[in-house]
N, C-alpha and C positions, 0 to 999 in steps of 0.2 A: 896655211894650216888654220883649221876650225877650233876655235876654243868652245869647250862645252859650257852650257849655261849653269851658272851657279844659283840655284834657288835655295832659299833657307830650308825650306822643307827637305829638299833633296840632301842638304848638308847635315841636317838634323832631324833624321826620321822619327826620332823617339819623341819629338814634339809636333807630329803631324796633325794631331787633334787639337792641340792647344794654340798652335800659331793662328789659325783662322779665327778661333774664339776670342783670343787676346787682341787680335787686330780690329775686331768689331766692338770690344768693350773698353779698349784703352787707347785714347786718342794719341798719346806720346808713343806707345808702341806702334801704332799705326803709321805715324809721321816717320819714325825711324826705319820701318819697313819700306815706305815708299823711297826714302833716301837711298837705303840699301839697294833696292830694285833698279833705281835710276843710276846708281854708280855702276852696277853690274851690267846694265845695258851699254853704258859708255865705254866701259873697259873692253867689252866684247865687240863693240863697233870697232874700237881702235885696233884690236887684235885680229879680228876677223876680215877687216877690209884694208888692212895694211896702211892705215892712217899714220902719217908721220907725226910723232910726238917724241920728245926726249925721253930717254930711259928715266930720268929723274921725275918727270910729269906723271908718267905712266905708274912708276912706283908709288909716288904720292897718292894717285887714286886707289891703288890696291891697299895701301896702308889705312887710308880713310874707311875703305869697305871692311877691312879686318876689325877696325875699332867699332864700327857699327855692328858687326856681327857679334863681337864680344859683349857689346851692351845688350843686344837682343837676346843673346844667350843667358846672360844674367838675369834678364827679367823673365825669361821663360823659366829658369830654374827656380827663381823665387816664387813665381805663380804655382808652379807644380809642387814645391815643398809646402806652400801655404795651405794647400788642399791636403797635405798628409799623404800626397801621392809620389813621394820621393822615391827614387830607385836605390838610394843608399850613398855612401860616401865616394862611390866611383863617379858620380855625375858632377861632382864639384860644387854642390850647393850646401854642402855642410862646412 
């Protein structure tokens, strides 16, 4: 079974313009993006190639990726809100 690729832009299309901009202007955000992309590739490699790992190890990778995604989402929401371009209370930045 092939696992689909999880890109941050694909998962958060509302930030499609902000993600590349923040990646070039914020070193910490860029580092987190690199970590997120690396983890995604590692998880996909394991799942798509049938590499034997324990369920616990695979789940630990996924938990790390979710934590990174949450941190990145928080940074994106804060940046969007900083510019006064918030979508309202439904985005979670309030």
